[in-house]
KOLPA-365527 format. One record per residue (C-alpha): x, y, z; residue in three letters. Coordinates in pm, whole numbers, padded with zeros to 5 digits, always signed. Layout:
XYZALA
...
***
This chain:
+04358+09624+10901MET
+04669+09574+11109ALA
+04608+09199+11106GLY
+04587+09195+10727GLU
+04906+09398+10707ARG
+05088+09158+10934TRP
+04956+08864+10730LYS
+05096+09020+10414THR
+05434+09081+10577VAL
+05447+08723+10703ARG
+05352+08591+10361SER
+05629+08790+10196ARG
+05875+08653+10450TRP
+05766+08296+10388GLN
+05786+08336+10010ASN
+06120+08517+09991HIS
+06321+08442+10305TRP
+06577+08247+10107ARG
+06619+08540+09871LEU
+06653+08775+10168MET
+06928+08559+10316LEU
+07098+08548+09977GLY
+07083+08924+09932VAL
+07221+08979+10282ALA
+07502+08728+10217ALA
+07579+08891+09882LEU
+07586+09239+10034ALA
+07819+09109+10306THR
+08045+08950+10045THR
+08055+09265+09834LEU
+08136+09475+10139ALA
+08416+09235+10232ALA
+08551+09247+09875VAL
+08545+09627+09884CYS
+08736+09613+10212LEU
+08995+09375+10067HIS
+09051+09576+09749PHE
+09001+09917+09907ASP
+09362+10023+09841ALA
+09314+09965+09468LYS
+08988+10160+09480LEU
+09161+10468+09618GLY
+09106+10396+09986GLY
+08752+10536+09983LEU
+08623+10280+10233LEU
+08921+10336+10462GLU
+08854+10709+10452GLU
+08488+10652+10537ALA
+08589+10419+10818GLU
+08825+10680+10961ARG
+08545+10936+10958THR
+08311+10691+11130ALA
+08582+10607+11384TYR
+08626+10975+11471ASP
+08251+11014+11518THR
+08222+10712+11744VAL
+08534+10791+11946VAL
+08448+11154+12012THR
+08089+11066+12100ARG
+08145+10767+12328PHE
+08496+10789+12476THR
+08518+11153+12576GLN
+08560+11207+12948ARG
+08650+11505+13161ARG
+08856+11353+13443GLU
+09211+11486+13456VAL
+09495+11236+13447SER
+09643+11142+13784SER
+09950+10988+13620GLN
+10078+11251+13377VAL
+10139+11625+13402VAL
+10267+11849+13122LEU
+10526+12122+13125VAL
+10438+12315+12813THR
+10666+12533+12607ILE
+10387+12775+12530ASP
+10394+13114+12362GLN
+10389+13318+12689PRO
+10692+13119+12812SER
+10885+13198+12495LEU
+10798+13566+12521GLU
+10877+13600+12894ARG
+11211+13420+12866ILE
+11303+13651+12580ARG
+11192+13956+12781ALA
+11388+13853+13094ASN
+11742+13980+13047GLU
+11899+13726+13285GLN
+11711+13436+13128TYR
+11797+13555+12780ALA
+12165+13591+12878LEU
+12196+13244+13028ASN
+11959+13045+12809PHE
+11963+13232+12480GLY
+11673+13213+12236SER
+11485+12906+12118TRP
+11616+12639+12103PRO
+11751+12715+12448TYR
+12088+12628+12593SER
+12071+12296+12775ARG
+12149+12448+13110ASN
+11785+12564+13105LEU
+11671+12202+13102TRP
+11915+12126+13383ALA
+11735+12375+13603ARG
+11398+12234+13502VAL
+11517+11886+13601VAL
+11641+12012+13938GLU
+11314+12188+14008GLN
+11096+11893+13907LEU
+11302+11664+14129GLU
+11248+11905+14415ALA
+10875+11901+14343GLU
+10870+11522+14384GLY
+10808+11426+14020ALA
+10818+11055+13947ARG
+10998+11088+13611ALA
+11065+11340+13336ILE
+10995+11280+12968VAL
+11135+11520+12711PHE
+10918+11503+12399ASP
+11195+11622+12170ALA
+11538+11514+12055VAL
+11890+11623+12138MET
+12094+11493+11847ASP
+12307+11802+11780GLU
+12571+11956+12002ARG
+12486+12294+12150GLY
+12669+12610+12059THR
+12835+12592+12403ASP
+12930+12226+12442GLU
+13018+12273+12807SER
+12649+12327+12869MET
+12579+11984+12716ASP
+12826+11828+12958LEU
+12685+12022+13251ALA
+12333+11906+13163PHE
+12454+11546+13152ALA
+12619+11589+13493GLN
+12292+11715+13643VAL
+12108+11413+13501LEU
+12367+11182+13659GLN
+12357+11358+13995GLU
+11979+11371+14027THR
+11781+11063+14118SER
+11479+11138+13900ILE
+11457+10924+13582PRO
+11489+11124+13261PHE
+11374+10995+12920TYR
+11452+11155+12588LEU
+11307+11131+12237GLY
+11485+10997+11930VAL
+11394+11082+11571SER
+11468+10884+11256THR
+11620+10970+10920HIS
+11717+10785+10605ALA
+12076+10911+10631ASN
+12123+10806+10994ALA
+12381+10528+11045PRO
+12263+10170+11079LEU
+12365+10062+11427LEU
+12498+09712+11501PRO
+12283+09464+11693PRO
+12257+09575+12055ALA
+12423+09367+12326ASP
+12179+09404+12611PHE
+12411+09216+12844GLY
+12663+09499+12829ALA
+12638+09813+13039ALA
+12602+10155+12880VAL
+12935+10320+12963VAL
+13056+10627+12781VAL
+13428+10689+12818ASP
+13579+11035+12823GLY
+13700+11306+13058PRO
+13452+11496+13269THR
+13438+11860+13355GLN
+13620+11952+13675GLU
+13407+12248+13778GLU
+13033+12281+13810ASP
+12871+12497+13549THR
+12616+12625+13801PHE
+12687+12869+14084PRO
+12715+12727+14432GLU
+12435+12949+14556GLU
+12127+12897+14348ALA
+11935+13156+14538GLY
+12050+13447+14324THR
+11943+13532+13974GLU
+12300+13570+13861THR
+12386+13260+13660PHE
+12730+13172+13542GLU
+12736+13187+13169ASP
+13086+13052+13134GLY
+13233+12711+13199ALA
+13574+12555+13190PRO
+13666+12390+12866GLU
+13600+12022+12855ALA
+13646+11743+12609VAL
+13305+11584+12559LEU
+13273+11206+12579PRO
+13223+10994+12271SER
+13016+10680+12220ALA
+13083+10382+11998SER
+12812+10245+11767PRO
+12775+09946+12003GLU
+12714+10177+12297GLN
+12464+10383+12100LEU
+12278+10070+11996ALA
+12270+09946+12355ARG
+12131+10280+12475ALA
+11867+10339+12205ILE
+11742+09989+12127ALA
+11524+09788+12361PHE
+11469+09411+12394PRO
+11152+09283+12228VAL
+11018+08929+12234ARG
+10802+08929+11921ALA
+10704+08558+11936ASN
+10692+08529+11560GLY
+10536+08870+11497ARG
+10695+09083+11226VAL
+10773+09424+11375LEU
+10684+09729+11166PRO
+10977+09869+10972ALA
+11119+10214+11026LEU
+11063+10396+10698ASP
+10922+10714+10558TYR
+10732+10815+10246ALA
+10895+11042+09989THR
+10705+11307+09799SER
+10656+11054+09517SER
+10501+10800+09755GLY
+10804+10570+09765GLU
+10889+10429+10108ARG
+11256+10436+10207LEU
+11415+10274+10514PRO
+11521+10501+10799SER
+11718+10459+11120HIS
+11726+10631+11460PRO
+11936+10946+11479VAL
+12171+10895+11778PRO
+12163+11156+12054PRO
+12474+11351+12143ILE
+12717+11107+12310PRO
+12738+11300+12636VAL
+12374+11207+12709LEU
+12404+10837+12631VAL
+12520+10741+12978GLY
+12317+11009+13156ALA
+11966+10957+13021VAL
+11764+10666+13162ASP
+11611+10572+12829GLY
+11545+10679+12474PHE
+11226+10632+12271GLY
+11105+10708+11922LEU
+10898+11022+11873VAL
+10751+10928+11535GLU
+10423+11110+11452PRO
+10249+10782+11355GLU
+09986+10961+11151SER
+09722+10802+10932ASP
+09698+10878+10560ALA
+09488+11188+10632ASP
+09743+11325+10881GLY
+09541+11244+11195PHE
+09699+11063+11490MET
+09475+10773+11589ARG
+09699+10471+11643ARG
+10039+10370+11779THR
+10259+10071+11695ARG
+10461+10066+12027PHE
+10781+09930+11870VAL
+10959+09951+11536TYR
+11257+09778+11380SER
+11527+09878+11135ASP
+11647+09521+11094GLY
+11922+09459+11349PRO
+11743+09629+11639ASN
+11401+09703+11781ALA
+11315+10047+11915PHE
+11034+10134+12154ALA
+10828+10448+12119THR
+10896+10708+12386LEU
+10587+10633+12603PRO
+10656+10259+12593VAL
+11021+10311+12689ARG
+10916+10530+12983VAL
+10655+10281+13100ALA
+10902+09994+13069ALA
+11148+10180+13288GLY
+10894+10278+13550LEU
+10729+09934+13559LEU
+11059+09751+13577GLY
+11012+09570+13246ALA
+11331+09423+13104SER
+11171+09362+12765ALA
+10859+09423+12560ILE
+10670+09103+12485GLU
+10397+09036+12228PHE
+10177+08731+12257SER
+09876+08706+12028GLY
+09668+09019+12085ARG
+09852+09107+12405THR
+10139+09342+12488LEU
+10325+09276+12813ARG
+10542+09520+13009LEU
+10669+09363+13327GLY
+10367+09242+13520SER
+10118+09446+13315ARG
+09939+09333+13002THR
+09755+09540+12745TYR
+09510+09434+12475ALA
+09635+09524+12126VAL
+09532+09439+11771ASP
+09656+09137+11582ALA
+09923+09344+11403ASP
+10060+09475+11734GLY
+09911+09824+11704SER
+09628+09986+11898ALA
+09410+10293+11888GLY
+09508+10576+12123ILE
+09253+10648+12393ASP
+09279+11028+12398PHE
+08957+11065+12594GLY
+08922+11427+12484GLY
+09131+11730+12404GLN
+09464+11796+12572LEU
+09341+12074+12801HIS
+09055+11856+12927ASP
+09266+11553+13009ARG
+09598+11680+13144PHE
+09719+11945+13384THR
+09957+12181+13206SER
+10217+12403+13373VAL
+10398+12665+13159PRO
+10774+12628+13130LEU
+10826+12982+13259ILE
+10650+12889+13584SER
+10896+12606+13646VAL
+11194+12833+13576LEU
+11060+13102+13808ASP
+10998+12838+14074ALA
+11364+12731+14054TRP
+11475+13091+14113VAL
+11225+13147+14395HIS
+11324+12822+14565ARG
+11689+12929+14559GLY
+11590+13257+14718GLN
+11390+13082+14988GLY
+11062+13214+14851GLN
+10743+13023+14764PRO
+10773+12865+14423THR
+10435+12985+14304GLY
+10346+12639+14173LEU
+10023+12465+14275PRO
+10090+12237+14574PRO
+10190+11882+14477ASP
+10112+11947+14111VAL
+10408+11729+14010PHE
+10440+11500+14310ARG
+10438+11132+14217GLY
+10357+11204+13853LYS
+10535+11165+13525VAL
+10613+11503+13376VAL
+10619+11537+12998ILE
+10794+11841+12858ILE
+10657+11934+12516GLY
+10585+12220+12282GLY
+10255+12405+12282ASN
+10347+12725+12101ALA
+10230+12768+11743VAL
+10574+12879+11634GLY
+10727+12541+11729LEU
+10539+12374+11439ASN
+10435+12078+11652ASP
+10065+12088+11572VAL
+09888+11759+11504LYS
+09531+11640+11446ALA
+09336+11386+11651THR
+08980+11261+11642SER
+08892+11532+11896PHE
+09067+11832+11740SER
+09245+11923+11419SER
+09488+12148+11609HIS
+09650+11977+11905GLU
+10009+11992+12031PRO
+10202+11683+11926GLY
+10275+11604+12290VAL
+09913+11490+12326VAL
+10002+11154+12174LYS
+10287+11087+12419GLN
+10070+11195+12710ALA
+09770+10984+12609ALA
+09970+10667+12540VAL
+10175+10700+12858LEU
+09864+10770+13063ASN
+09709+10448+12932THR
+10025+10246+12997LEU
+10052+10370+13355LEU
+09682+10406+13427GLY
+09382+10202+13321ASN
+09574+10002+13061GLY
+09301+10005+12795ARG
+09382+10104+12441PHE
+09120+10107+12167ILE
+09137+09779+11979THR
+08961+09662+11669ARG
+08709+09384+11699ALA
+08810+09065+11516PRO
+08711+09078+11150LEU
+08461+08798+11208GLY
+08272+09010+11461VAL
+08260+09305+11222SER
+08143+09083+10936LEU
+07875+08937+11162ALA
+07747+09290+11224LEU
+07772+09358+10851VAL
+07552+09058+10778PHE
+07306+09149+11056ALA
+07263+09505+10925VAL
+07227+09381+10566ALA
+06975+09116+10670PHE
+06765+09356+10878VAL
+06769+09605+10591SER
+06655+09361+10327VAL
+06387+09200+10550VAL
+06250+09535+10659LEU
+06222+09677+10308LEU
+06115+09363+10124MET
+05839+09278+10371THR
+05697+09628+10425THR
+05746+09768+10073ARG
+05676+10116+10206TRP
+05818+10391+09985THR
+05900+10645+10263PRO
+06093+10375+10447LEU
+06277+10278+10127GLU
+06407+10634+10110ILE
+06468+10702+10480ALA
+06632+10373+10581TRP
+06944+10389+10359PRO
+06993+10757+10441LEU
+06970+10687+10813GLY
+07216+10398+10815LEU
+07533+10609+10809TYR
+07403+10847+11072ALA
+07265+10568+11289GLY
+07542+10306+11277MET
+07755+10500+11524SER
+07479+10447+11783TRP
+07514+10071+11732VAL
+07892+10042+11751THR
+07944+10339+11985GLY
+07809+10190+12308PRO
+08024+09879+12254ALA
+08328+10103+12221LEU
+08236+10300+12531GLY
+08198+09983+12740LEU
+08480+09766+12606THR
+08720+10000+12423ASN
+08666+09776+12121THR
+08587+09936+11788TYR
+08362+09742+11551VAL
+08375+09853+11188LEU
+08103+10111+11135THR
+08120+10231+10774ALA
+08135+09876+10637LEU
+07802+09764+10791PRO
+07645+10087+10669ALA
+07777+10014+10318LEU
+07640+09659+10329ALA
+07308+09791+10459GLY
+07285+10036+10172VAL
+07373+09764+09918LEU
+07109+09536+10068ALA
+06858+09822+10077SER
+06919+09906+09712VAL
+06875+09540+09623SER
+06554+09519+09824ALA
+06416+09836+09666VAL
+06505+09706+09321ALA
+06325+09380+09397PHE
+06020+09567+09524ASN
+06000+09770+09207HIS
+06041+09464+08990LEU
+05760+09271+09154VAL
+05541+09584+09167ALA
+05505+09621+08789ASN
+05454+09423+08475GLU
+05825+09388+08399GLU
+05843+09089+08635ALA
+05620+08886+08402ALA
+05809+09020+08101PHE
+06142+08905+08243ILE
+06009+08559+08318ARG
+05875+08530+07964GLN
+06203+08646+07810ALA
+06414+08409+08017PHE
+06185+08119+07935SER
+06307+08147+07577ARG
+06674+08102+07674PHE
+06783+08437+07541MET
+07130+08585+07566GLU
+07145+08807+07880PRO
+07257+09115+07684LYS
+06976+09066+07436LEU
+06728+09029+07720VAL
+06847+09361+07862GLU
+06797+09525+07526GLN
+06450+09378+07488MET
+06351+09494+07836ILE
+06472+09846+07761ALA
+06274+09851+07435GLN
+05976+09668+07590ARG
+05953+09444+07286GLU
+05934+09066+07278LEU
+06182+08892+07050PRO
+06057+08793+06709ARG
+06168+08535+06454LEU
+06316+08795+06221ASP
+06623+09017+06209GLY
+06801+09304+06034GLU
+07108+09375+05826ASN
+07383+09519+06048VAL
+07755+09563+05998GLU
+07924+09355+06267ILE
+08260+09195+06333THR
+08256+08816+06362ALA
+08511+08612+06556PHE
+08580+08244+06490PHE
+08838+08038+06677SER
+08925+07670+06674ASP
+09184+07447+06841ILE
+09446+07338+06590ARG
+09486+06963+06588GLY
+09205+06904+06835PHE
+09166+06547+06716SER
+09528+06476+06806THR
+09481+06655+07137PHE
+09168+06457+07227SER
+09325+06128+07120GLU
+09530+06125+07438ARG
+09211+06138+07646PHE
+09008+05874+07466LYS
+09003+05669+07786ASP
+08946+05970+08008ASP
+08663+06175+07853PRO
+08583+06353+08180ARG
+08930+06506+08191ASN
+08900+06605+07826LEU
+08575+06785+07901VAL
+08737+06957+08197ARG
+09028+07082+07985LEU
+08799+07190+07704LEU
+08578+07381+07949ASN
+08886+07553+08086THR
+08988+07655+07734TYR
+08642+07783+07644LEU
+08616+07972+07973THR
+08948+08151+07922ARG
+08875+08246+07560VAL
+08518+08355+07640SER
+08630+08571+07932ALA
+08879+08753+07708ALA
+08610+08819+07447LEU
+08346+08931+07694LEU
+08591+09176+07849LYS
+08609+09352+07512GLU
+08230+09367+07481GLY
+08174+09064+07262GLY
+07850+08867+07256CYS
+07904+08492+07262LEU
+07708+08338+06978ASP
+07771+07968+07022LYS
+08019+07691+07092TYR
+08064+07430+06822ILE
+08270+07161+06988GLY
+08602+07332+07049ASP
+08514+07629+06829ALA
+08401+07966+06965VAL
+08180+08206+06767VAL
+08144+08561+06895CYS
+07984+08880+06763LEU
+08095+09238+06810PHE
+07846+09515+06733GLY
+07534+09308+06796ALA
+07294+09287+06965PRO
+07436+09597+07137MET
+07553+09850+06878ARG
+07924+09935+06905GLN
+08079+10197+06679ALA
+08425+10045+06734ASP
+08322+09683+06685HIS
+08614+09612+06447ALA
+08872+09733+06696LEU
+08696+09543+06974ARG
+08711+09231+06762GLY
+09086+09277+06711CYS
+09145+09340+07079LYS
+08934+09037+07166GLY
+09136+08819+06926ALA
+09467+08933+07074LEU
+09335+08886+07427ALA
+09210+08537+07341ALA
+09551+08446+07194LYS
+09726+08575+07509ALA
+09487+08375+07729ALA
+09556+08059+07529VAL
+09933+08119+07550ASP
+09907+08134+07928ARG
+09693+07821+07927LEU
+09954+07641+07715ARG
+10218+07721+07976ASP
+09993+07575+08246GLU
+09926+07261+08043PHE
+10296+07221+07970ARG
+10376+07243+08342ALA
+10118+06969+08408GLN
+10264+06744+08140GLY
+09958+06785+07915LEU
+09979+06805+07535PRO
+10017+07143+07373ASP
+09708+07332+07260MET
+09716+07588+06980TYR
+09433+07802+06852THR
+09361+07971+06520ARG
+09140+08276+06490ILE
+08951+08441+06205GLY
+08803+08789+06231VAL
+08594+08955+05961ASN
+08376+09263+05941THR
+08078+09276+05706ALA
+07707+09347+05684VAL
+07529+09035+05805ASN
+07174+08943+05880PHE
+07143+08929+06260VAL
+06847+08824+06468GLY
+06670+08533+06629ASN
+06664+08212+06430PHE
+06496+07889+06524GLY
+06151+07762+06603SER
+05870+07872+06831GLU
+06003+07628+07091GLN
+06368+07725+07083LEU
+06566+07992+06903PHE
+06893+08175+06945SER
+07041+08507+06850TYR
+07303+08476+06577THR
+07419+08616+06244ALA
+07419+08470+05894ILE
+07573+08589+05569GLY
+07883+08583+05354ASP
+08069+08785+05614GLY
+08024+08508+05869MET
+08135+08247+05615ASN
+08452+08444+05538LEU
+08533+08476+05909ALA
+08509+08099+05945ALA
+08726+08041+05638ARG
+08987+08289+05757LEU
+09018+08087+06076GLU
+09088+07773+05874GLY
+09319+07957+05630ALA
+09565+08023+05911ASN
+09682+07664+05868LYS
+09805+07730+05513ALA
+09984+08052+05608TYR
+10128+07947+05945GLY
+09952+08243+06110SER
+09741+08260+06426VAL
+09500+08551+06372ILE
+09376+08637+06022MET
+09149+08937+05964ILE
+08948+09046+05662GLY
+08984+09368+05459PRO
+08694+09558+05618ARG
+08823+09482+05967THR
+09162+09617+05867TYR
+09007+09926+05711GLU
+08814+10017+06026LEU
+09087+09936+06281ALA
+09407+10014+06086ARG
+09494+10319+06299GLU
+09508+10105+06612HIS
+09665+09774+06508ILE
+09986+09623+06368GLU
+09930+09379+06079VAL
+10106+09190+05805ARG
+09942+09176+05462GLU
+09939+08803+05397LEU
+09787+08755+05054ASP
+09498+08813+04821ARG
+09254+08526+04837VAL
+08942+08410+04656ARG
+08676+08233+04856VAL
+08514+07924+04709ALA
+08205+08022+04512GLY
+08322+08384+04472LYS
+08508+08548+04185THR
+08614+08862+04371GLU
+08950+08845+04551ALA
+09001+09004+04891VAL
+09315+09101+05079THR
+09370+08927+05411VAL
+09599+09030+05694TYR
+09768+08872+05993GLU
+09688+09060+06315LEU
+10010+09090+06515LEU
+09960+09345+06795ALA
+09799+09671+06895LEU
+09961+09985+06764LYS
+10315+10026+06895GLY
+10326+09675+07038GLY
+10542+09514+06768LEU
+10906+09447+06854ASP
+11190+09544+06620ALA
+11270+09187+06508ARG
+10913+09108+06407LYS
+10878+09445+06234ARG
+11184+09368+06021GLU
+11043+09022+05942THR
+10714+09181+05828VAL
+10892+09436+05609GLU
+11096+09158+05446ARG
+10776+08958+05390TYR
+10605+09254+05226HIS
+10901+09304+04993ALA
+10894+08936+04896ALA
+10514+08945+04852LEU
+10546+09230+04603ALA
+10797+09028+04400LEU
+10577+08719+04427TYR
+10277+08902+04283ARG
+10481+08992+03975THR
+10576+08623+03937ALA
+10940+08689+04032ARG
+10942+08381+04251PHE
+11314+08322+04266GLU
+11383+08682+04371GLU
+11108+08664+04633ALA
+11257+08343+04773ALA
+11598+08510+04791ALA
+11453+08800+04991VAL
+11283+08562+05231LEU
+11599+08356+05273ASN
+11825+08658+05323ALA
+11788+08694+05697ARG
+11548+08417+05772ARG
+11768+08281+06051ALA
+11688+08585+06263GLU
+11321+08475+06287ASP
+11316+08107+06189PRO
+10977+08033+06348GLU
+10782+08286+06143ASP
+10504+08078+05983GLY
+10399+08310+05697PRO
+10761+08348+05585THR
+10799+07971+05568GLN
+10466+07930+05384ALA
+10542+08192+05119LEU
+10898+08062+05076LEU
+10773+07709+05011GLU
+10519+07839+04759ARG
+10785+08043+04578CYS
+11023+07746+04566GLN
+10743+07527+04430ARG
+10657+07782+04161TYR
+11024+07816+04063VAL
+11027+07445+03984LYS
+10679+07439+03829ALA
+10561+07788+03725PRO
+10180+07826+03748PRO
+09964+07896+03445GLN
+09762+08220+03427ASP
+09915+08344+03754PHE
+09727+08644+03898ASP
+09877+08655+04249GLY
+09552+08537+04412VAL
+09524+08224+04625ALA
+09205+08020+04631ASN
+09042+07920+04960LEU
+08870+07592+04883ASP
+08741+07540+05238LYS
***
């Protein structure tokens, strides 16, 4: 039994392996197209990919080891409450945001604890209420040996700084304070809350640019622009907000503290550097790492970022995924701000600081908010509620530690996986044809793909697209299931029989749905017929009498453009007669709005030809015009021909009138002429000009014909005035007042001299003035 089953599977593979490869390739192509046009599709695939990324990252990159490079000093809720409850602290430091002499004490204490550097994950771009405290803080930074790095925010109203001169030193001129703000004996809890008056230094734009910007060697890479999205979605340029001048010469470096969130608000990636045009600006972790690693510039080369002697793998656009490795409390040691303040007091009093031994020694200390009231809550793949400082800590830990960010696999690698998943899916389902597997396999793809791409991420820190292969696998699975069902029932033979008769695809679909073979008969149905022809095709083709291949190429281009416009409006192509196109609306598929569709198709075909004329003109080819006739009537539609070959078409007077309307355009100088029933059905949606009343050869009844100009509301003021003038002249013409009609047409003819119907009616009126017609009834005869 098993042997027979295997023989069947092998036979199916041998018979359909080319189809399986084709389905897998098609599914891969469709997935790639969805990826390319995802933004226009609402970003659904990107959203799915973000969800898959979060699943893979949290499952395969989480680790519990605590960072040996970075320690946090957190401004948590207990610190805020205890500083407020301590009278001396409240007197000297105030309430949040605290006076900057608080941060001076923190810096002194961290230096005493042996910290490697201090990073302040916030900005200081506004002067304090007591500016002497700002100056005192700057003095402490200058007097201590520990590097101090500060954040910089951006804003659209911030000044655009001049290009930075990195050969110049950062020197801020201005008087300094003569007396120390702090007491000589730090061992008491009595802090001086006053300070001598001082004039704070100022900084020129050049000095600010030199301090904030950082050298970047992009090697041809375009750096991401500093901008922000408004509430309406518009992106406006922004610039760094300079810090207070007193800190410019005291702080070791400044870095951007942009949130760098994805569209869903989650922090997953970082861009390292940004540009506002004249200057490049490093993010805060990169600026800190550059300072500590002795890097004089940031350098990009291919998929590599270099800082000093260290290199880091990044994506082709210069960004990289942040390797959080888990939640903040799992990855980093955190010390409350109040503990550092208390340690400063205890150290001054000669008492134990109360801090864990060597908690800060040799490590970079990041000061950041952790209290809910500070509104610095962000989302990561590991948690939807994390302090914003987690991004700075994770990026800096990677830069100083293992040096591995999460990078995307090259698109070719991801597409290879896409094809592999699609191919496995289609082979598995088309060879086994087992119904439970047909149901379970597509459902399991999304849940199971993370176990394919996850281990690769865990080993190499390289993320291979996960949602895209799953999408391709589902597409391939659906195709395979559809194929299985087709070959499993009698419809396979039915389809082969229908196609053997060279039927129109839409008609075949209708016949399959009705399970009825086509017959050599038909039915009377009201439809809208479309006829078009190239005006002066003989003259056009004369130029190519020695180059028939090129003529065929140009004609095929014309027919393709016109056909595409008609098919887009739901038309059914009937036939090509040389350069003529015949199309039906309302058959074989019934369409209640077939007249309007016919009008839209005619206008779309005219627009397509106009664009083609521009292309031909640019290539030095002769001009190509087209004339179109559209008519709605009850016609006999069905399959006509022989037992060997037949086609679906329509016959009747309505079809004849449509063809004659196309030719009648020549006499009226119009492009699109429609019949009375078409106008009646579509009049609420179109702009027309009543051209004339005509009598078709062999008929005694006259009909009114119209020139189709535009869809409703699409007619410009000049053409509308021309049409109104034409209608006024036409009314005079029908009462045989030819001279008056000609005067109306001539009145303002210069404003629209190229209007064909105006010229045609004017010539007829002038001819009748000279030779009045006998038995005039206002009806023109269409002889052809």
